[in-house]
OpenMM code with the backbone's topology and positions (N, CA, C; nanometers):
from openmm import Vec3, app, unit

residues = "MET GLY THR ASP LEU LYS GLN ILE GLY GLU ARG ILE GLN GLY LEU ARG ASP ALA LEU ASP LEU THR THR ALA GLU MET ALA HIS LYS LEU GLU VAL ASP GLU ALA VAL TYR LEU GLN TYR GLU THR GLY GLU LYS ASP ILE SER VAL SER PHE LEU GLN ARG ILE GLU ARG GLU PHE ASN VAL ASP LEU ALA THR LEU MET PHE GLY THR GLU PRO LYS MET ASN ALA TYR PHE ILE THR ARG LYS ASP LYS GLY VAL SER VAL GLU ARG VAL SER ALA TYR LYS TYR GLN SER LEU THR SER GLY PHE THR ASN ASN VAL ALA GLU VAL PHE VAL VAL THR VAL GLU PRO LYS SER GLU GLU GLU ASP PHE TYR GLN ASN ILE HIS ALA GLY GLN GLU PHE ASN MET ILE LEU GLU GLY SER MET MET LEU LYS ILE ASN GLU LYS ASP LEU ILE LEU ASN GLU GLY ASP SER ILE TYR PHE ASP SER SER LEU PRO HIS GLY MET LYS ALA LEU HIS ASP LYS ARG VAL LYS PHE LEU ALA VAL VAL LEU TYR PRO".split()
positions = [
    Vec3(7.2406, 10.9371, 10.6538),
    Vec3(7.3125, 10.8073, 10.5808),
    Vec3(7.3787, 10.8946, 10.4509),
    Vec3(7.5169, 10.8133, 10.4361),
    Vec3(7.5874, 10.8534, 10.3349),
    Vec3(7.5152, 10.7642, 10.2241),
    Vec3(7.5533, 10.8583, 10.1047),
    Vec3(7.4864, 10.7793, 9.9721),
    Vec3(7.5874, 10.6566, 9.9589),
    Vec3(7.7104, 10.6333, 10.0283),
    Vec3(7.7529, 10.4722, 9.9569),
    Vec3(7.6501, 10.3523, 10.0630),
    Vec3(7.6335, 10.3981, 10.1834),
    Vec3(7.5214, 10.3382, 10.2426),
    Vec3(7.4084, 10.2724, 10.1775),
    Vec3(7.3044, 10.4129, 10.1121),
    Vec3(7.2591, 10.3545, 10.0633),
    Vec3(7.2706, 10.2958, 9.8967),
    Vec3(7.3930, 10.2912, 9.8455),
    Vec3(7.4367, 10.2250, 9.7439),
    Vec3(7.4595, 10.0773, 9.7622),
    Vec3(7.5017, 10.0436, 9.8766),
    Vec3(7.4874, 9.8980, 9.9121),
    Vec3(7.3663, 9.8405, 9.9477),
    Vec3(7.3005, 9.9247, 10.0007),
    Vec3(7.1229, 9.8854, 10.0107),
    Vec3(7.0933, 9.8210, 9.8844),
    Vec3(7.0874, 9.9298, 9.7766),
    Vec3(7.0541, 9.8712, 9.6494),
    Vec3(7.0860, 9.7756, 9.5669),
    Vec3(7.2358, 9.7596, 9.6132),
    Vec3(7.3057, 9.6538, 9.5508),
    Vec3(7.2598, 9.5185, 9.6203),
    Vec3(7.1988, 9.5415, 9.7339),
    Vec3(7.1611, 9.3863, 9.8166),
    Vec3(7.0283, 9.3333, 9.7657),
    Vec3(6.9492, 9.4635, 9.7396),
    Vec3(6.8275, 9.4948, 9.6458),
    Vec3(6.8429, 9.3957, 9.5265),
    Vec3(6.8999, 9.4622, 9.4776),
    Vec3(6.9296, 9.3771, 9.3497),
    Vec3(6.9784, 9.2767, 9.3699),
    Vec3(7.0563, 9.2192, 9.4256),
    Vec3(7.0744, 9.0659, 9.4211),
    Vec3(6.9257, 9.0227, 9.4422),
    Vec3(6.8938, 9.0809, 9.5590),
    Vec3(6.7633, 8.9673, 9.6104),
    Vec3(6.6557, 8.9612, 9.4924),
    Vec3(6.6202, 9.0771, 9.4000),
    Vec3(6.5678, 9.0789, 9.3043),
    Vec3(6.5897, 8.9411, 9.1786),
    Vec3(6.7254, 8.9664, 9.1793),
    Vec3(6.8152, 8.8927, 9.0557),
    Vec3(6.7369, 8.7361, 9.1156),
    Vec3(6.7099, 8.6925, 9.2389),
    Vec3(6.7017, 8.6020, 9.3097),
    Vec3(6.5888, 8.5833, 9.3158),
    Vec3(6.4793, 8.6386, 9.2678),
    Vec3(6.3467, 8.6570, 9.3019),
    Vec3(6.3181, 8.6063, 9.4767),
    Vec3(6.3471, 8.6619, 9.5079),
    Vec3(6.3306, 8.5920, 9.6818),
    Vec3(6.2482, 8.7422, 9.7109),
    Vec3(6.1515, 8.6867, 9.8193),
    Vec3(6.0704, 8.8156, 9.8633),
    Vec3(6.1815, 8.8577, 10.0127),
    Vec3(6.1229, 8.9596, 10.0497),
    Vec3(6.2322, 9.0314, 10.1759),
    Vec3(6.2128, 8.9309, 10.2623),
    Vec3(6.1147, 8.9158, 10.3391),
    Vec3(6.0873, 8.7695, 10.4430),
    Vec3(6.2247, 8.6081, 10.3799),
    Vec3(6.2261, 8.6022, 10.2458),
    Vec3(6.2776, 8.4617, 10.2073),
    Vec3(6.3868, 8.4884, 10.2388),
    Vec3(6.4897, 8.6456, 10.1882),
    Vec3(6.6472, 8.6518, 10.2112),
    Vec3(6.6461, 8.6841, 10.3544),
    Vec3(6.5664, 8.7559, 10.4199),
    Vec3(6.6078, 8.7809, 10.5544),
    Vec3(6.6229, 8.6353, 10.6282),
    Vec3(6.5155, 8.5262, 10.5862),
    Vec3(6.5511, 8.3994, 10.6616),
    Vec3(6.6742, 8.3418, 10.5971),
    Vec3(6.7145, 8.3604, 10.5089),
    Vec3(6.8273, 8.2934, 10.4821),
    Vec3(6.9036, 8.3515, 10.4897),
    Vec3(6.9302, 8.5145, 10.5513),
    Vec3(7.0780, 8.5702, 10.5793),
    Vec3(7.0591, 8.5386, 10.7819),
    Vec3(6.9832, 8.4899, 10.8160),
    Vec3(6.9452, 8.5041, 10.9465),
    Vec3(6.9251, 8.5983, 11.0267),
    Vec3(6.8186, 8.6899, 10.9449),
    Vec3(6.8126, 8.8093, 11.0412),
    Vec3(6.6538, 8.8724, 11.0275),
    Vec3(6.6020, 8.9558, 11.1003),
    Vec3(6.4640, 8.9786, 11.1025),
    Vec3(6.4963, 9.0676, 11.0045),
    Vec3(6.2776, 9.0369, 10.9428),
    Vec3(6.3064, 9.0940, 10.8178),
    Vec3(6.3128, 9.2468, 10.8475),
    Vec3(6.2866, 9.2943, 10.9537),
    Vec3(6.2536, 9.4783, 10.9409),
    Vec3(6.3623, 9.4875, 10.9409),
    Vec3(6.5015, 9.4534, 11.0023),
    Vec3(6.6114, 9.5162, 10.9925),
    Vec3(6.7032, 9.4719, 10.8498),
    Vec3(6.6241, 9.3736, 10.7982),
    Vec3(6.7104, 9.3507, 10.6196),
    Vec3(6.6576, 9.4436, 10.5460),
    Vec3(6.5008, 9.5392, 10.5951),
    Vec3(6.4701, 9.6127, 10.4881),
    Vec3(6.5577, 9.7200, 10.5458),
    Vec3(6.5913, 9.7661, 10.6600),
    Vec3(6.6593, 9.8848, 10.6781),
    Vec3(6.8132, 9.8862, 10.6120),
    Vec3(6.8682, 9.7673, 10.6299),
    Vec3(6.9650, 9.7311, 10.5321),
    Vec3(6.9610, 9.7811, 10.3553),
    Vec3(6.8679, 9.7449, 10.3118),
    Vec3(6.7790, 9.7117, 10.1490),
    Vec3(6.8140, 9.8889, 10.1537),
    Vec3(6.7347, 9.9621, 10.2405),
    Vec3(6.6890, 10.1198, 10.2007),
    Vec3(6.8618, 10.1828, 10.2671),
    Vec3(6.9402, 10.1779, 10.3495),
    Vec3(7.0228, 10.2129, 10.3668),
    Vec3(6.9810, 10.2790, 10.5151),
    Vec3(6.9096, 10.2855, 10.5493),
    Vec3(6.8924, 10.3411, 10.6783),
    Vec3(6.9791, 10.2993, 10.7904),
    Vec3(7.0318, 10.1206, 10.7963),
    Vec3(7.1179, 10.0859, 10.8929),
    Vec3(7.2207, 10.0483, 10.8631),
    Vec3(7.3315, 10.0963, 10.9672),
    Vec3(7.4786, 10.0726, 10.9177),
    Vec3(7.4784, 9.8889, 10.8675),
    Vec3(7.5645, 9.8733, 10.7493),
    Vec3(7.5627, 9.7235, 10.7240),
    Vec3(7.7064, 9.6907, 10.7592),
    Vec3(7.7286, 9.5839, 10.8588),
    Vec3(7.8649, 9.5715, 10.8985),
    Vec3(7.9432, 9.4347, 10.7905),
    Vec3(8.0463, 9.4644, 10.8193),
    Vec3(8.0989, 9.3867, 10.6717),
    Vec3(8.0844, 9.2196, 10.7387),
    Vec3(8.0639, 9.1881, 10.7860),
    Vec3(8.0155, 9.0579, 10.8754),
    Vec3(7.9174, 8.9995, 10.8160),
    Vec3(7.7912, 9.1144, 10.7839),
    Vec3(7.7061, 9.0734, 10.7619),
    Vec3(7.7196, 9.0531, 10.5575),
    Vec3(7.7908, 9.1499, 10.5210),
    Vec3(7.8125, 9.1269, 10.3840),
    Vec3(7.8655, 8.9728, 10.3334),
    Vec3(7.9552, 8.9611, 10.4617),
    Vec3(8.0404, 8.8197, 10.4215),
    Vec3(7.9266, 8.6941, 10.4381),
    Vec3(7.8609, 8.7045, 10.5219),
    Vec3(7.7556, 8.6269, 10.4977),
    Vec3(7.6262, 8.6395, 10.3650),
    Vec3(7.6343, 8.7441, 10.2907),
    Vec3(7.5714, 8.7100, 10.1435),
    Vec3(7.6743, 8.6785, 10.0874),
    Vec3(7.7681, 8.6786, 10.0823),
    Vec3(7.9187, 8.6537, 10.0050),
    Vec3(7.8952, 8.5291, 10.0130),
    Vec3(7.9205, 8.4464, 10.1465),
    Vec3(7.8865, 8.2838, 10.1442),
    Vec3(7.7857, 8.2333, 10.1040),
    Vec3(7.6327, 8.2900, 10.1553),
    Vec3(7.4934, 8.2609, 10.1398),
    Vec3(7.4929, 8.2538, 9.9181),
    Vec3(7.5269, 8.3708, 9.9358),
    Vec3(7.4611, 8.3706, 9.7387),
    Vec3(7.6041, 8.3610, 9.6190),
    Vec3(7.7723, 8.3112, 9.7000),
    Vec3(7.8356, 8.3369, 9.5961),
    Vec3(7.8527, 8.4401, 9.5460),
    Vec3(7.8515, 8.5793, 9.6028),
    Vec3(7.8622, 8.6857, 9.5364),
    Vec3(7.9913, 8.7947, 9.5927),
    Vec3(8.0713, 8.8318, 9.5298),
    Vec3(8.2149, 8.8737, 9.6067),
    Vec3(8.1862, 8.9777, 9.7014),
    Vec3(8.2737, 9.0434, 9.7950),
    Vec3(8.2276, 9.1233, 9.9129),
    Vec3(8.2663, 9.2863, 9.8377),
    Vec3(8.3490, 9.2523, 9.7076),
    Vec3(8.3539, 9.3930, 9.6278),
    Vec3(8.2741, 9.4308, 9.5419),
    Vec3(8.2347, 9.3410, 9.4993),
    Vec3(8.0615, 9.3798, 9.4270),
    Vec3(7.9827, 9.4228, 9.5570),
    Vec3(7.9660, 9.3755, 9.6387),
    Vec3(7.8484, 9.4083, 9.7352),
    Vec3(7.8938, 9.5901, 9.7831),
    Vec3(7.9821, 9.6195, 9.8145),
    Vec3(8.0213, 9.7221, 9.8585),
    Vec3(8.0620, 9.8119, 9.7831),
    Vec3(8.1430, 9.7828, 9.6711),
    Vec3(8.1711, 9.9196, 9.6022),
    Vec3(8.1437, 9.8657, 9.4129),
    Vec3(8.0078, 9.8038, 9.3859),
    Vec3(7.9950, 9.7829, 9.2855),
    Vec3(8.0732, 9.7225, 9.1755),
    Vec3(8.1604, 9.7440, 9.2137),
    Vec3(8.2409, 9.6589, 9.1205),
    Vec3(8.2943, 9.5423, 9.1175),
    Vec3(8.2823, 9.4450, 8.9356),
    Vec3(8.3128, 9.3148, 8.9491),
    Vec3(8.5112, 9.2999, 8.9687),
    Vec3(8.5301, 9.2076, 9.0634),
    Vec3(8.6907, 9.1898, 9.0450),
    Vec3(8.7135, 9.1462, 8.9214),
    Vec3(8.8123, 9.1735, 8.8663),
    Vec3(8.8812, 9.0917, 8.6755),
    Vec3(9.0173, 9.0329, 8.7325),
    Vec3(9.0773, 9.0464, 8.8342),
    Vec3(9.2281, 9.0093, 8.8214),
    Vec3(9.2346, 8.8539, 8.8928),
    Vec3(9.3170, 8.7825, 8.8507),
    Vec3(9.3798, 8.6153, 8.9524),
    Vec3(9.4704, 8.6214, 8.9494),
    Vec3(9.5271, 8.7048, 8.9006),
    Vec3(9.7362, 8.6617, 8.8979),
    Vec3(9.7926, 8.7728, 8.9949),
    Vec3(9.7490, 8.8871, 8.9921),
    Vec3(9.7670, 8.9852, 9.0906),
    Vec3(9.6975, 9.1704, 9.0566),
    Vec3(9.6394, 9.1991, 9.1290),
    Vec3(9.5761, 9.3359, 9.1403),
    Vec3(9.6992, 9.4465, 9.2161),
    Vec3(9.6982, 9.5334, 9.1303),
    Vec3(9.7929, 9.6535, 9.2017),
    Vec3(9.6926, 9.8092, 9.2241),
    Vec3(9.7098, 9.8320, 9.3175),
    Vec3(9.6180, 9.9279, 9.3775),
    Vec3(9.7099, 10.0894, 9.4096),
    Vec3(9.6664, 10.1652, 9.3255),
    Vec3(9.7779, 10.2653, 9.3650),
    Vec3(9.7749, 10.3839, 9.4903),
    Vec3(9.8242, 10.4412, 9.5274),
    Vec3(9.8644, 10.5275, 9.6616),
    Vec3(9.7029, 10.6319, 9.6593),
    Vec3(9.6441, 10.5562, 9.7390),
    Vec3(9.5105, 10.6505, 9.7758),
    Vec3(9.4213, 10.6600, 9.6345),
    Vec3(9.4074, 10.5554, 9.6057),
    Vec3(9.3133, 10.5225, 9.4285),
    Vec3(9.2383, 10.3922, 9.4741),
    Vec3(9.2668, 10.3540, 9.5821),
    Vec3(9.1771, 10.2267, 9.6150),
    Vec3(9.0567, 10.2983, 9.6353),
    Vec3(8.9075, 10.1797, 9.5838),
    Vec3(8.7979, 10.2194, 9.6126),
    Vec3(8.7395, 10.2320, 9.7263),
    Vec3(8.6634, 10.3571, 9.7558),
    Vec3(8.6375, 10.3801, 9.9179),
    Vec3(8.4834, 10.3873, 9.8957),
    Vec3(8.4518, 10.3600, 10.0353),
    Vec3(8.2778, 10.3535, 10.0931),
    Vec3(8.3083, 10.3798, 10.2518),
    Vec3(8.1999, 10.4918, 10.2920),
    Vec3(8.1919, 10.5190, 10.4338),
    Vec3(8.0706, 10.4565, 10.4578),
    Vec3(8.0978, 10.3394, 10.5679),
    Vec3(7.9585, 10.2585, 10.5975),
    Vec3(7.9117, 10.3439, 10.7001),
    Vec3(7.9608, 10.4045, 10.8252),
    Vec3(7.8878, 10.5022, 10.9347),
    Vec3(7.9892, 10.5954, 10.8845),
    Vec3(7.9280, 10.7002, 10.9917),
    Vec3(7.9908, 10.8478, 10.9433),
    Vec3(8.1188, 10.8656, 10.9792),
    Vec3(8.1655, 10.7802, 11.1072),
    Vec3(8.3219, 10.7535, 11.1395),
    Vec3(8.4021, 10.6865, 11.1129),
    Vec3(8.3479, 10.6173, 11.0006),
    Vec3(8.4597, 10.4712, 10.9668),
    Vec3(8.4627, 10.5315, 10.7996),
    Vec3(8.5859, 10.5228, 10.7263),
    Vec3(8.5772, 10.5131, 10.5787),
    Vec3(8.6652, 10.3965, 10.5384),
    Vec3(8.6275, 10.3100, 10.4560),
    Vec3(8.7000, 10.1827, 10.4257),
    Vec3(8.7538, 10.2153, 10.2811),
    Vec3(8.9026, 10.1942, 10.2573),
    Vec3(8.9559, 10.1741, 10.1176),
    Vec3(8.9891, 10.0555, 10.1284),
    Vec3(8.9044, 9.9606, 10.0299),
    Vec3(8.9924, 9.8541, 9.9492),
    Vec3(9.1180, 9.8740, 9.8806),
    Vec3(9.2077, 9.7657, 9.9544),
    Vec3(9.2837, 9.7357, 9.8299),
    Vec3(9.3221, 9.6454, 9.7828),
    Vec3(9.1891, 9.5556, 9.7796),
    Vec3(9.1688, 9.4283, 9.7154),
    Vec3(9.0427, 9.4170, 9.6425),
    Vec3(8.9859, 9.5050, 9.5865),
    Vec3(8.8534, 9.4855, 9.4897),
    Vec3(8.8829, 9.4238, 9.3799),
    Vec3(8.9545, 9.4955, 9.2989),
    Vec3(9.0205, 9.4484, 9.2184),
    Vec3(9.0572, 9.2532, 9.1631),
    Vec3(9.0784, 9.2200, 9.2598),
    Vec3(9.0966, 9.0644, 9.2193),
    Vec3(8.9787, 8.9742, 9.2933),
    Vec3(8.9661, 8.9102, 9.2001),
    Vec3(8.8914, 8.7761, 9.2206),
    Vec3(8.9188, 8.6274, 9.3263),
    Vec3(8.8298, 8.5729, 9.3553),
    Vec3(8.8395, 8.4893, 9.4826),
    Vec3(8.9845, 8.4872, 9.5850),
    Vec3(8.9518, 8.6370, 9.5973),
    Vec3(9.0891, 8.6512, 9.7207),
    Vec3(9.0185, 8.5795, 9.8428),
    Vec3(9.1150, 8.5601, 9.9544),
    Vec3(9.0939, 8.4675, 10.0953),
    Vec3(9.0922, 8.5509, 10.1803),
    Vec3(9.1433, 8.6937, 10.1342),
    Vec3(9.1214, 8.7695, 10.2462),
    Vec3(9.0630, 8.9377, 10.1887),
    Vec3(9.0290, 9.0182, 10.2686),
    Vec3(8.9619, 9.1492, 10.2102),
    Vec3(9.1076, 9.2320, 10.3220),
    Vec3(9.1657, 9.3259, 10.2308),
    Vec3(9.2639, 9.4107, 10.3060),
    Vec3(9.1705, 9.5313, 10.2703),
    Vec3(9.1884, 9.6471, 10.3703),
    Vec3(9.1551, 9.8046, 10.3826),
    Vec3(9.2261, 9.8806, 10.4456),
    Vec3(9.2291, 10.0222, 10.3880),
    Vec3(9.2801, 10.0913, 10.5072),
    Vec3(9.1529, 10.1561, 10.5579),
    Vec3(9.1640, 10.1903, 10.6588),
    Vec3(9.0344, 10.2233, 10.7650),
    Vec3(9.0651, 10.3429, 10.7911),
    Vec3(8.9705, 10.4254, 10.7955),
    Vec3(9.0334, 10.5810, 10.8381),
    Vec3(8.8891, 10.5980, 10.9665),
    Vec3(8.9575, 10.6442, 11.0992),
    Vec3(8.8475, 10.6320, 11.2077),
    Vec3(8.7948, 10.8081, 11.2223),
    Vec3(8.7267, 10.8356, 11.2267),
    Vec3(8.7389, 10.9761, 11.2599),
    Vec3(8.7232, 10.9963, 11.4425),
    Vec3(8.7609, 11.0952, 11.5187),
    Vec3(8.7561, 11.1206, 11.6509),
    Vec3(8.6002, 11.0963, 11.6655),
    Vec3(8.5230, 11.0547, 11.7799),
    Vec3(8.3966, 11.0650, 11.8023),
    Vec3(8.3918, 11.1277, 11.9838),
    Vec3(8.2727, 11.1533, 12.0083),
    Vec3(8.2471, 11.2391, 12.1410),
    Vec3(8.2959, 11.1098, 12.2926),
    Vec3(8.3078, 11.1452, 12.3799),
    Vec3(8.3888, 11.0522, 12.4646),
    Vec3(8.2428, 10.9543, 12.5456),
    Vec3(8.1161, 11.0152, 12.5194),
    Vec3(8.0368, 10.9590, 12.5124),
    Vec3(7.9573, 10.8441, 12.4419),
    Vec3(7.9969, 10.8483, 12.2802),
    Vec3(7.9787, 10.7853, 12.2086),
    Vec3(8.0369, 10.6535, 12.2152),
    Vec3(7.9278, 10.5400, 12.2121),
    Vec3(7.9733, 10.4111, 12.2562),
    Vec3(8.0544, 10.3894, 12.0964),
    Vec3(8.1413, 10.2430, 12.1713),
    Vec3(8.2332, 10.1940, 12.0451),
    Vec3(8.0972, 10.0907, 11.9235),
    Vec3(8.1300, 10.1178, 11.8171),
    Vec3(8.1019, 10.0326, 11.6881),
    Vec3(8.1057, 9.8749, 11.7374),
    Vec3(8.0279, 9.8310, 11.7427),
    Vec3(8.0603, 9.6930, 11.7744),
    Vec3(8.0454, 9.5954, 11.6847),
    Vec3(8.1499, 9.5330, 11.6317),
    Vec3(8.1245, 9.4314, 11.5456),
    Vec3(8.2171, 9.2794, 11.5294),
    Vec3(8.1312, 9.1740, 11.4856),
    Vec3(8.1722, 9.0024, 11.5101),
    Vec3(8.1394, 8.9780, 11.3572),
    Vec3(8.2648, 8.9367, 11.3082),
    Vec3(8.2832, 8.8258, 11.1781),
    Vec3(8.3371, 8.7162, 11.2066),
    Vec3(8.3186, 8.5982, 11.1268),
    Vec3(8.4194, 8.4916, 11.1379),
    Vec3(8.5324, 8.5255, 11.0923),
    Vec3(8.6204, 8.4274, 11.0787),
    Vec3(8.7770, 8.4615, 11.0683),
    Vec3(8.8726, 8.4648, 11.1617),
    Vec3(8.9878, 8.5759, 11.1489),
    Vec3(9.0640, 8.6744, 11.1990),
    Vec3(9.0897, 8.7227, 11.1585),
    Vec3(9.1668, 8.8790, 11.2184),
    Vec3(9.1856, 8.9927, 11.1568),
    Vec3(9.3511, 9.0726, 11.2211),
    Vec3(9.3993, 9.0731, 11.1048),
    Vec3(9.5140, 9.2215, 11.1256),
    Vec3(9.5143, 9.3449, 11.0913),
    Vec3(9.5071, 9.4302, 11.2210),
    Vec3(9.5297, 9.5367, 11.2006),
    Vec3(9.6569, 9.5978, 11.2155),
    Vec3(9.7207, 9.6785, 11.1481),
    Vec3(9.8395, 9.7728, 11.1979),
    Vec3(9.8335, 9.9314, 11.1611),
    Vec3(9.8584, 10.0529, 11.2722),
    Vec3(9.8375, 10.1599, 11.2875),
    Vec3(9.9053, 10.2582, 11.2139),
    Vec3(9.9115, 10.2850, 11.1299),
    Vec3(9.9293, 10.3769, 10.9841),
    Vec3(10.0029, 10.5124, 11.0306),
    Vec3(9.8477, 10.5616, 11.1237),
    Vec3(9.8736, 10.6937, 11.1349),
    Vec3(9.7788, 10.7163, 11.2614),
    Vec3(9.8394, 10.8011, 11.3821),
    Vec3(9.7484, 10.7779, 11.5071),
    Vec3(9.7266, 10.6921, 11.6219),
    Vec3(9.6289, 10.7022, 11.7482),
    Vec3(9.6314, 10.5792, 11.7904),
    Vec3(9.4857, 10.5712, 11.7829),
    Vec3(9.4670, 10.4514, 11.8646),
    Vec3(9.3182, 10.4297, 11.8637),
    Vec3(9.3090, 10.3041, 12.0283),
    Vec3(9.1677, 10.2650, 12.0315),
    Vec3(9.1774, 10.1751, 12.1317),
    Vec3(9.0812, 10.0912, 12.0619),
    Vec3(9.1134, 9.9918, 12.0848),
    Vec3(9.0091, 9.8662, 12.0186),
    Vec3(8.9647, 9.7540, 12.1019),
    Vec3(8.8604, 9.7710, 12.1447),
    Vec3(8.8098, 9.6670, 12.2581),
    Vec3(8.7489, 9.5751, 12.1633),
    Vec3(8.8449, 9.4248, 12.2598),
    Vec3(8.7623, 9.2883, 12.1882),
    Vec3(8.7537, 9.2388, 12.3244),
    Vec3(8.6502, 9.1694, 12.3112),
    Vec3(8.5749, 9.1035, 12.3955),
    Vec3(8.5571, 9.1743, 12.5535),
    Vec3(8.5273, 9.3278, 12.5321),
    Vec3(8.5263, 9.3712, 12.6490),
    Vec3(8.6593, 9.4416, 12.7428),
    Vec3(8.7741, 9.3981, 12.6353),
    Vec3(8.8950, 9.4362, 12.7236),
    Vec3(8.9775, 9.5701, 12.6386),
    Vec3(9.0247, 9.6794, 12.6789),
    Vec3(9.0447, 9.7774, 12.5656),
    Vec3(9.2205, 9.8077, 12.5773),
    Vec3(9.2577, 9.8241, 12.4499),
    Vec3(9.3720, 9.7887, 12.4397),
    Vec3(9.3893, 9.9265, 12.3268),
    Vec3(9.5250, 9.9290, 12.3631),
    Vec3(9.5927, 10.0901, 12.3298),
    Vec3(9.7080, 10.0370, 12.1715),
    Vec3(9.6448, 10.1012, 12.1034),
    Vec3(9.7414, 10.0789, 11.9810),
    Vec3(9.7963, 10.2102, 11.9224),
    Vec3(9.9145, 10.2249, 11.9037),
    Vec3(9.9550, 10.3563, 11.8471),
    Vec3(10.0333, 10.3473, 11.6913),
    Vec3(10.0712, 10.4486, 11.6400),
    Vec3(10.1214, 10.4563, 11.5039),
    Vec3(10.2343, 10.3444, 11.5218),
    Vec3(10.2613, 10.2349, 11.4468),
    Vec3(10.3367, 10.1502, 11.4282),
    Vec3(10.3086, 9.9806, 11.5050),
    Vec3(10.2395, 10.0053, 11.6006),
    Vec3(10.1695, 9.8684, 11.6531),
    Vec3(10.0615, 9.8139, 11.5791),
    Vec3(10.0707, 9.6518, 11.5786),
    Vec3(10.0018, 9.6074, 11.5498),
    Vec3(9.9360, 9.4694, 11.5933),
    Vec3(9.7975, 9.4426, 11.5722),
    Vec3(9.7310, 9.3424, 11.6272),
    Vec3(9.6953, 9.1835, 11.5522),
    Vec3(9.6745, 9.1042, 11.5780),
    Vec3(9.6316, 8.9940, 11.4898),
    Vec3(9.5134, 8.9237, 11.6109),
    Vec3(9.3741, 8.9286, 11.5263),
    Vec3(9.2928, 8.8452, 11.6593),
    Vec3(9.1971, 8.7530, 11.6039),
    Vec3(9.1316, 8.7105, 11.6975),
    Vec3(8.9982, 8.6443, 11.6282),
    Vec3(8.8844, 8.7275, 11.6376),
    Vec3(8.8432, 8.7159, 11.5125),
    Vec3(8.7728, 8.8521, 11.5172),
    Vec3(8.5936, 8.8019, 11.5204),
    Vec3(8.5736, 8.6906, 11.5707),
    Vec3(8.4694, 8.6350, 11.5996),
    Vec3(8.4148, 8.6917, 11.7534),
    Vec3(8.4950, 8.7574, 11.8157),
    Vec3(8.4769, 8.7910, 11.9527),
    Vec3(8.4320, 8.9619, 11.8861),
    Vec3(8.3233, 8.9861, 11.9878),
    Vec3(8.3199, 9.1245, 11.9470),
    Vec3(8.3919, 9.2503, 11.9725),
    Vec3(8.4505, 9.3392, 11.8807),
    Vec3(8.5286, 9.3976, 11.8640),
    Vec3(8.4613, 9.5572, 11.8034),
    Vec3(8.5814, 9.6659, 11.8417),
    Vec3(8.5294, 9.7464, 11.8253),
    Vec3(8.6447, 9.9111, 11.8174),
    Vec3(8.6574, 9.9681, 11.7577),
    Vec3(8.7686, 10.0665, 11.7795),
    Vec3(8.7201, 10.1835, 11.7662),
    Vec3(8.8067, 10.2825, 11.8591),
    Vec3(8.7859, 10.4365, 11.8624),
    Vec3(8.9068, 10.5084, 11.8250),
    Vec3(8.9080, 10.6201, 11.7819),
    Vec3(9.0347, 10.7514, 11.7823),
    Vec3(9.0647, 10.7847, 11.9075),
    Vec3(9.1518, 10.8280, 11.8908),
    Vec3(9.2213, 10.8969, 12.0492),
    Vec3(9.3099, 11.0093, 12.0207),
    Vec3(9.2404, 11.0964, 12.1404),
    Vec3(9.3401, 11.2274, 12.1463),
    Vec3(9.2467, 11.3104, 12.0303),
    Vec3(9.1637, 11.2788, 12.0058),
    Vec3(9.0587, 11.3799, 11.9312),
    Vec3(9.1281, 11.4006, 11.7698),
    Vec3(9.1473, 11.3219, 11.7186),
    Vec3(9.2216, 11.2849, 11.6065),
    Vec3(9.2158, 11.1626, 11.5535),
    Vec3(9.1930, 11.1598, 11.3985),
    Vec3(9.2156, 11.0890, 11.3312),
    Vec3(9.2667, 10.9434, 11.3532),
    Vec3(9.2740, 10.7974, 11.3752),
    Vec3(9.3421, 10.7096, 11.3063),
    Vec3(9.3577, 10.6236, 11.1705),
    Vec3(9.4575, 10.6071, 11.1601),
    Vec3(9.4337, 10.5379, 10.9963),
    Vec3(9.5447, 10.3923, 10.9931),
    Vec3(9.4079, 10.2444, 10.9635),
    Vec3(9.4817, 10.1581, 10.9802),
    Vec3(9.4840, 10.0601, 10.9199),
    Vec3(9.5756, 9.9657, 10.8578),
    Vec3(9.5709, 9.8474, 10.7800),
    Vec3(9.4835, 9.7671, 10.8265),
    Vec3(9.3907, 9.7412, 10.7864),
    Vec3(9.2920, 9.6219, 10.8652),
    Vec3(9.3260, 9.4703, 10.7259),
    Vec3(9.4049, 9.3909, 10.7364),
    Vec3(9.3619, 9.2502, 10.7089),
    Vec3(9.2318, 9.1401, 10.7546),
    Vec3(9.1366, 9.0976, 10.6797),
    Vec3(9.0154, 9.0224, 10.7222),
    Vec3(9.0159, 8.9266, 10.6340),
    Vec3(9.0527, 8.8211, 10.7282),
    Vec3(9.1051, 8.6482, 10.6797),
    Vec3(9.0094, 8.5792, 10.6773),
    Vec3(8.9281, 8.5323, 10.5971),
    Vec3(8.8214, 8.3918, 10.6024),
    Vec3(8.8346, 8.2736, 10.6381),
    Vec3(8.7573, 8.2330, 10.7016),
    Vec3(8.7682, 8.0747, 10.7735),
    Vec3(8.7669, 7.9926, 10.6617),
] * unit.nanometer
topology = app.Topology()
chain = topology.addChain("A")
for resn in residues:
    res = topology.addResidue(resn, chain)
    for name in ("N", "CA", "C"):
        topology.addAtom(name, app.Element.getBySymbol(name[0]), res)
């Protein structure tokens, strides 16, 4: 597992400690099995954005703080210079670069996501989270599976969808894909 995943787990554990909750209490509040919750804290299990959003809503802590360890400071505007967004590698094939990490009280998260190609046999990483999502392909091609329907998106293509439906993506043609992802909260 990457260091970033362990750091996210450490921040979640720090939040739990600050709230003076046991792992069982924290798991119950987040509606997840305690064994799974412990895997999140130790960085042994990938932590989905939807789970982090659940923590954000339940405990009123900013998503950027959980993912990147930074406290958002700006409330009028926030500039992210080219290739300077705060990055996190959640799973080995997915790298997220936040374009909104320094803005407080945002109603959406904006990322540049890079997905490395995987072998044909590997399953899609499935995600489900409340809200809606917009993806625009910046480089390469990907297959986006939404609710068991396979959609092919190429450079310049975009899609807007209900992110409460199971969805996952995969780079095509043995090349990485880079896309803009805007996650809108309900």
